[in-house]
TORTIPA-622760 format. One line per field, with one value per residue (C-alpha): residue number from 1; x, y, z; residue in three letters. Coordinates in nm, 2 decimals. Layout:
N
pos (NUM;...)
east (X;...)
north (Y;...)
up (Z;...)
code (Ala;...)
END
This chain:
217
pos (1;2;3;4;5;6;7;8;9;10;11;12;13;14;15;16;17;18;19;20;21;22;23;24;25;26;27;28;29;30;31;32;33;34;35;36;37;38;39;40;41;42;43;44;45;46;47;48;49;50;51;52;53;54;55;56;57;58;59;60;61;62;63;64;65;66;67;68;69;70;71;72;73;74;75;76;77;78;79;80;81;82;83;84;85;86;87;88;89;90;91;92;93;94;95;96;97;98;99;100;101;102;103;104;105;106;107;108;109;110;111;112;113;114;115;116;117;118;119;120;121;122;123;124;125;126;127;128;129;130;131;132;133;134;135;136;137;138;139;140;141;142;143;144;145;146;147;148;149;150;151;152;153;154;155;156;157;158;159;160;161;162;163;164;165;166;167;168;169;170;171;172;173;174;175;176;177;178;179;180;181;182;183;184;185;186;187;188;189;190;191;192;193;194;195;196;197;198;199;200;201;202;203;204;205;206;207;208;209;210;211;212;213;214;215;216;217)
east (11.22;11.19;10.85;11.08;11.40;11.15;10.90;11.27;11.33;11.04;11.04;11.36;11.36;11.02;11.26;11.54;11.26;11.19;11.60;11.61;11.39;11.40;11.79;11.69;11.49;11.76;11.97;11.67;11.72;12.08;12.04;11.75;12.03;12.28;11.99;11.92;12.28;12.32;11.99;12.08;12.22;11.91;11.64;11.89;11.84;11.45;11.41;11.62;11.40;11.08;11.25;11.36;11.01;10.92;10.73;10.73;10.45;10.60;10.91;10.70;10.52;10.87;11.02;10.77;10.79;11.17;11.09;10.88;11.09;11.36;11.16;11.16;11.53;11.59;11.37;11.62;11.84;12.21;12.35;12.72;12.63;12.34;12.16;12.10;11.97;11.78;11.61;11.55;11.42;11.18;11.02;11.05;10.86;10.60;10.57;10.59;10.30;10.07;10.19;10.44;10.72;11.00;11.35;11.70;11.99;12.24;12.64;12.72;13.01;13.10;13.07;12.86;12.96;12.49;12.35;12.12;11.81;11.91;11.89;11.63;11.44;11.57;11.51;11.15;11.01;11.10;10.97;10.61;10.57;10.66;10.42;10.19;10.17;10.21;9.90;9.74;9.77;9.66;9.91;10.01;10.16;10.34;10.74;10.98;11.32;11.62;11.97;12.20;12.57;12.91;13.06;13.39;13.33;12.98;12.65;12.39;12.11;11.82;11.45;11.23;10.86;10.60;10.30;9.99;10.02;10.24;10.42;10.42;10.34;10.50;10.43;10.64;10.99;10.97;10.73;10.42;10.44;10.18;10.06;10.00;10.18;10.56;10.72;10.89;11.02;11.15;11.28;11.54;11.65;11.79;11.94;12.14;12.19;12.32;12.58;12.61;12.50;12.32;11.96;11.79;11.41;11.25;10.91;10.77;10.62;10.47;10.77;10.91;11.30;11.45;11.87;12.07;12.46;12.59;12.92;13.08;13.45)
north (8.10;8.26;8.45;8.56;8.71;8.90;9.03;9.16;9.30;9.50;9.57;9.73;9.91;10.07;10.17;10.29;10.52;10.68;10.75;10.95;11.11;11.18;11.28;11.53;11.73;11.73;11.89;12.14;12.21;12.26;12.51;12.68;12.72;12.86;13.12;13.23;13.30;13.45;13.71;13.83;14.13;14.21;14.13;14.38;14.68;14.57;14.62;14.94;15.05;15.03;15.16;15.54;15.57;15.45;15.16;14.94;14.71;14.62;14.56;14.28;14.13;14.12;13.95;13.73;13.58;13.58;13.37;13.10;13.09;13.04;12.77;12.58;12.53;12.46;12.14;11.98;11.73;11.74;11.45;11.48;11.13;11.23;10.95;10.93;11.32;11.22;10.90;11.09;11.38;11.27;11.06;11.30;11.52;11.31;11.25;11.57;11.64;11.39;11.59;11.37;11.59;11.46;11.46;11.39;11.35;11.23;11.28;11.05;11.28;10.92;10.74;10.41;10.10;10.01;10.03;10.27;10.06;9.89;10.23;10.30;9.95;10.00;10.38;10.32;10.09;10.21;10.55;10.41;10.17;10.47;10.68;10.40;10.36;10.73;10.80;10.53;10.82;11.22;11.48;11.58;11.23;11.13;11.18;11.00;10.99;10.94;10.90;10.74;10.82;10.64;10.44;10.34;10.17;10.06;10.28;10.29;10.32;10.42;10.50;10.52;10.63;10.62;10.41;10.34;9.99;9.99;9.68;9.54;9.20;8.93;8.71;8.36;8.60;8.89;9.17;9.22;9.51;9.82;9.74;9.35;9.12;9.22;9.17;9.50;9.36;9.07;9.24;9.46;9.12;9.02;9.31;9.33;8.99;8.98;9.25;9.06;9.38;9.36;9.44;9.47;9.58;9.67;9.71;9.89;10.14;10.31;10.37;10.13;10.13;10.01;9.98;9.82;9.82;9.82;9.75;9.98;9.81)
up (8.05;7.72;7.82;8.16;8.03;7.76;8.04;8.17;7.91;7.82;8.20;8.10;7.85;8.03;8.34;8.15;7.95;8.32;8.43;8.09;8.16;8.52;8.41;8.17;8.47;8.66;8.45;8.39;8.74;8.70;8.47;8.62;8.84;8.69;8.54;8.91;8.98;8.60;8.66;9.02;8.93;8.71;9.02;9.21;9.00;8.89;9.33;9.25;9.02;9.26;9.54;9.40;9.26;9.67;9.57;9.84;9.68;9.38;9.57;9.81;9.47;9.28;9.65;9.66;9.33;9.35;9.66;9.49;9.25;9.44;9.63;9.35;9.32;9.70;9.61;9.38;9.57;9.48;9.64;9.39;9.21;8.88;8.89;9.20;9.16;8.92;9.10;9.40;9.29;9.08;9.36;9.65;9.41;9.37;9.79;9.83;9.63;9.81;10.15;10.25;10.46;10.27;10.48;10.32;10.35;10.11;10.00;9.74;9.59;9.37;9.00;9.18;8.99;9.04;8.76;8.70;8.65;8.98;9.15;9.00;9.12;9.45;9.54;9.36;9.51;9.90;9.82;9.69;9.90;10.20;10.04;10.02;10.37;10.49;10.29;10.55;10.80;10.86;10.65;11.04;11.01;10.72;10.75;10.49;10.59;10.31;10.38;10.21;10.23;10.13;10.36;10.31;9.93;10.06;9.92;10.21;10.22;10.50;10.40;10.71;10.70;10.95;10.94;11.03;11.16;11.45;11.36;11.00;10.95;10.80;10.54;10.59;10.60;10.47;10.49;10.34;10.08;10.08;9.71;9.80;9.53;9.68;9.37;9.47;9.74;9.58;9.33;9.57;9.74;9.46;9.35;9.67;9.66;9.32;9.45;9.70;9.99;10.28;10.36;10.70;10.76;11.08;11.13;11.51;11.75;11.38;11.21;10.91;10.81;10.56;10.55;10.22;10.20;9.86;9.75;9.45;9.46)
code (Met;Phe;Leu;Ser;Lys;Leu;Ile;Asp;Lys;Arg;Ile;Ala;Lys;Tyr;Gln;Gln;Ser;Leu;Ile;Asn;Ile;His;Tyr;His;Glu;Val;Glu;Asn;Met;Tyr;Glu;Lys;Met;Arg;Gly;Trp;Arg;His;Asp;Tyr;Gln;Lys;His;Ile;Gln;Val;Met;Lys;Ala;His;Ala;Thr;Asn;Gly;Asp;Met;Asp;Ala;Ile;Thr;Arg;Tyr;Leu;Asp;Asp;Leu;Gly;Ala;Asp;Leu;Gln;Lys;Val;Asp;Asn;Ile;Ile;Lys;Thr;Gly;Asn;Lys;Met;Ala;Asp;Ala;Ile;Leu;Asn;Ser;Lys;Ile;Ser;Phe;Ala;Met;Ser;Lys;Lys;Ile;Asn;Val;Gln;Ala;Asp;Val;Asn;Ile;Ala;Val;Glu;Leu;Thr;Thr;Ser;Gln;Ile;Asp;Leu;Cys;Ile;Ile;Ile;Gly;Asn;Leu;Val;Asp;Asn;Ala;Val;Asp;Ala;Cys;Leu;Ala;Leu;Pro;Glu;Gln;Lys;Arg;Val;Ile;Arg;Ile;Phe;Met;Glu;Met;Lys;Asn;Thr;Gln;Leu;Tyr;Leu;Ser;Ile;Thr;Asn;Ser;Thr;Ala;Glu;Ser;Lys;Lys;Arg;Lys;Ile;Gly;Ser;Arg;Phe;Ala;Ser;Ser;Arg;Gly;Ser;Gly;Phe;Gly;Leu;Ala;Arg;Ile;Asp;Asn;Ile;Val;Glu;Arg;His;Ser;Gly;Tyr;Ile;Ser;Arg;Asn;Ser;Glu;Asp;Gly;Val;Phe;Thr;Thr;Glu;Ile;Leu;Leu;Pro;Gln;Gly)
END
């Protein structure tokens, strides 16, 4: 019992550290967005100067640089909830770095009562498992869809991913984890149960979906 509590504390401390890092990353992105708007007039003046000199190549290069810079800003997920943003953006950025097509539709413009650590465990494990499943497929077939919104007083989360398995196998009553141990899935189930929430997993036709409802009252 003592060892189990010690391990849980160490895991919680490590996850809190990760959350703080992700949170600051998103804050930096918000700052970058404000800076981009602030510099808008400067960009216009630079391009006008190039146009006056008839230097179309310089304008093209400047627009290419601006497009690349803006793309980095546009990739950020803005749910309205900063902690959800921090976790989602970190995980989505990781998935995209693995050449996975990530489609996200999220809107949580309220303060969540679910703890930061619980959110990190749920979203982190679900996306990590989805990424692992996608990596077994060729790049053109790798897809993860993330949907989050408030349904009355409950947070609804759905994560769907393509998988190489036509139908995911089960061990007992639980689907097998792509990571082998199933420890992450068990922690998700425990969190949902502790919050008196609801979880559903479905596997068919090369697609795996997890749906979760967490009361926020």
